[in-house]
N, C-alpha and C positions, 0 to 999 in steps of 0.2 A: 503495500500497500503505499509504505514512503516514497520507493521509487516513479511508482505509477502519479504520487501527486507532484515530486521533481519536476519530471518532464511536462506537466501539466502548466507550475509555475514557467519553466524555459519556454514554452510553446507561447505562453501567452505573454514574452514579452519579444516574439518575434525570432527565437534561436533553437533552434535543435541541441539536445544532448549529442546527438550522431553526428551534427553539425561539423565539418572540419574546419578550421580556423587558416584562411590562405593569408603565410607570410611573405612580404613582398619588401623588397631591397630599394633604397632610394640613395641614390651617391652625389656627392657635387663638393667643390672645389674650395667652399666659401666657409667666411668666420660662423661662428655660431651668433654673434654680435649682429649681423645683416639682416636685412629684411627677408635675403631670400633663402636665408635659415630658417627663420624666424615664423614668414607664410608656409615653407616646408613641413614643421612641424606640425601647424595648426590645420593644415589639408590634411596630414594623416589621420589627424586624431577625427577630424570629420568625416571623411571616407569611415574609418571604423566605427563611429558613430550614425551615418545614416545607412551604414549594412549592415546594423543592429551586431556588431560584430564578426563580421565573415569575413572583412580584410582587416589585418595591423600591417603596419610600412613600420618599419626600422629605418632609420634616418640619418646616414654617414656625411659626417662634414669633412672640410678641410682638410682633401684629398686623401681619408685614411683609405678609400676603396680605389685609391690611385689616379694619376692627375687625368687634365682632362682627356687628353687624346684615349687615354685608356679607358677611361670610362664611357666615350663612344665604340670604343672596339668592346665593351665588354656587355654594352645594352644591346649592339650585335649579335653578340654573342649568344647571350641570354642569361648571363651569371651577376646580371645587375638589372632591376625590374624599370627605374624610373631614373635618371640624371636631371640635372641643371645643363646644358651645353651653350656656350656664345654662339649668335648664326655664322661667325666663320668658321667655326668648328665644322657645321651643318653645310656648307658652303661647299666644303673641300668634299660631300659626297654628293650634295644637289649646287650647283654654283649661283642659280639665282635668289640661294636664302643669303647668298652674303651681301647683297645689293645693298643691304640696308647699315654694314660696315663700312661703304665708301667714308672718305671724311669731309663732312660738311654736307653731305648729303641731305640731309634733312635743315630745313630751314629751323624747327624750334622743337619743342616737347612735344605744340597740338598736332604738328605736322605727323611726329611719329604716331600719336594716337591714334589719327585717322587713319594713317595705315593698320595699324593693328586691325582697327574695327573694318577693313576693306576689302573686298572683292579680290583684291589682288592681293594679298596676304593669304587668302582661304585658298588661291591657286597655289601659290608656291608651299602651302603646308601641302598638298595633292601629291605635288609633282616632289618634293620631300620625301613622302610615303612610299612611291612607288620606287624613289631612288634609293631607299633604304630595302626596298621591300618587306614595308609595313609599318613599320615605328612610327607612333602617333604623337605628332605635335598637338597637347593640348593646353598651352598658355606662351605668352610673347610675356617676358619680365620688361619693365623699363631699368637701366642699370645705372642708368645716369654719364652726365656728362662727363666725356675723359677729358682730364687737364694734365699737364705735364709736373712732374716736379723734379729738380734739379740740383745740383750742387753749385751753380752760379743762376745771376737773374737771365733769366731770358725774355724781353720783350718784344721783339720782330723776330721774324723769320731768320733773320744774318746772325743773331746769336745762336743758331742751332747749328751754323756749319760744322761740320767733323763730331758733334756729340755721339757722344756710344749712348743712344739710348734702347732703352729693355721695351721688348714689344713682346706679346702673346706668338705661342709657334707658329702664326697662319701667315700666310704671303698678304693679305689683305690691308693685314695692320704694317705692313712694309710702307706701303703709297706714304701716307704721312711724313715721316720723317725722312724719305728718298725725297719727295718732293720738296722739302723746307734744307734740303744739306745734309740730314744728320747721319747717323749711321746704327741702323737696327740691327737690334740686338735678341734676339728670342732668347728667354730664359722660359723656365717653370715657375707656375705662379708661386709655390712654394717655396723657390728659393730666390725671388727677386728679394727679401728683404737683406738678406746677407751678401747678395751681387754689391746692392746700393754700400753696404757699411762696408765693404772691401775693396770700393773701387772699381769691380771690374768691369760697371757702366757707370755715367754720368750720371743718368736718367730715367726717368721709369715714366709712363702714361698710366690712368685709370680715373674712376670718377671719384670726386671727394667722399664718400662714404667707405668707398673701400679703402684710402688711402688713410683715412681714420682707422677702419678694423684692422689694417696691417700694421699699422705703425710705421707707414713710410718716414712720417713727417719726423720722426725721432733720428733718419739720416741723410734726409732730405731739407735745409735750410728755403729751400722758394718754391713755391706751386706758380704756377701761369694759367692762367685762366683761359685756355684758347679753345676749348669745348672744341675739339674737331671732329670727336664724333657723337651719338648718341646710343649710348650700348644698348645692346639687347641680349638674357638672356631666355632662351627655351624649357619649357619643359617638357620632356619626352619621357613616352611610355613605351618600351620595345615592343617588338610584336609580336610575342607570344603573349604578352600580358593582355594587349586590347585585343585580338583574338579569342584568347578564353572568357572574356567581359558576357554577359549578356546586355542584349541593345538597353534594358534597363539601368543596368550597371554602366555601361558605357556614358552613356546621360548623364549619370551620376555622377561619374569620375571625370569629365567633361566639364561641370558643373563647377566641381569643387576647385579642381586646377582653375579654371578661369575667375573664379574671385580670388584665389590665392593671389595670381597675377595680378588683378588691379588693387589689392591689399600690398604686395612688393610694390608696386609702382608709384602709387599716389607715397607710402610712405619712404621710399628713396627720394621719388621729387621733394617733399617737404625738408626730407635730411640735407640734399645738397644744395638747396635755397638759404641756410640757416649754416652753413660748415664753413664759409670765409670766414667770417668774426671767431667761430670757435679756433679757425687754426690760428687765427693772429692772436689769440690769449695764451698761446703754447709757443709764442715765440718766434712764429712761423712767418715768411713774408710773402704777402700773397698779391701777386703781381696782374692787375686788368689790364689787357692785350686790346689792340685793334684788331680780332678777329678778321676784319674784312682784308686784312694785307696777308695773314696765313689764309685766307680763304681761296683770294684773289691768285697765288700762287699753286695751292691745291687742286684748283676744280680743275686744270686742262690734262691732270692725271687721268680724270676719270676718261676717257675718251678711249684711252687704252684697253680700260676692262670694261666696257659697255659693250661690246661684243661678246666678250669672253660669259657675262653673266647675264645676257642679254639686253636687247635694244630696248625689245616693247617694253618689259618691265620697269626696265628705266626710266622711259619717258613716264608710265602710266605712273611711278612713285613720284616723278616731279611733278606732274598733272595734280595731285590729289591738293584739295585746297578744302 
């Protein structure tokens, strides 16, 4: 009688005594203090709650499960179920996805928001899914405008001549430094602090929230607000996980990840708008540069990439109002 009563109680809350809990792995390279991780934890709890405990997601931050290139490989192999990855990495498999990483391709944050909600982005998601044999993008997270931290003041493109600038290990990130005469130096994200501290590179570029979270300001006395990229981080589910979900659960997962991405984007935007003063309070010199000078020097480099990434997609992105 006790067993029957116990099963009745479980059934009344939507969970069967014989029902298996599906454990999923979500891996990324970001710090636990960043919105990306905070909202990943939120999404994991929401999915557990909304599925009545049928799914449990373990979130592994700070490159615990590998560097970004390794995580992309692990997703394809099915050894992780969910990852965050930059659009430049996604672009290595499906080139048009890297369009949003072109320096100064977005006019402002509102332009980025409208792109995320556009039919163009829907078509790019479909193209990526086909290229990866089924991996499903379920969120586009604003990562902030990328700015340069350095060991010397940078106020004009001329100040970047021969500067050793750390960039992510993706070719599209080399466009900005090459256009302004700097030397791009790909270094893994987890190794950047030490590289700056030891003088292996002179500078790096990242959004202000990341510069704070990774403590780059401790070893770089200058931040130049170049705003050369509006970064995007994709939430991606593996083909194996996506195809294992029922139609109802696909909608549930998609809804949760969309809500999480909106939370990440709003928090990141709010944080980057307030951080300039915070860095100044830490003794860092924050330099407001004439972005138009940088933009004019960088835009010609888009011509060579338009044909690689898709002329039609490029023009449609530029025409989003």
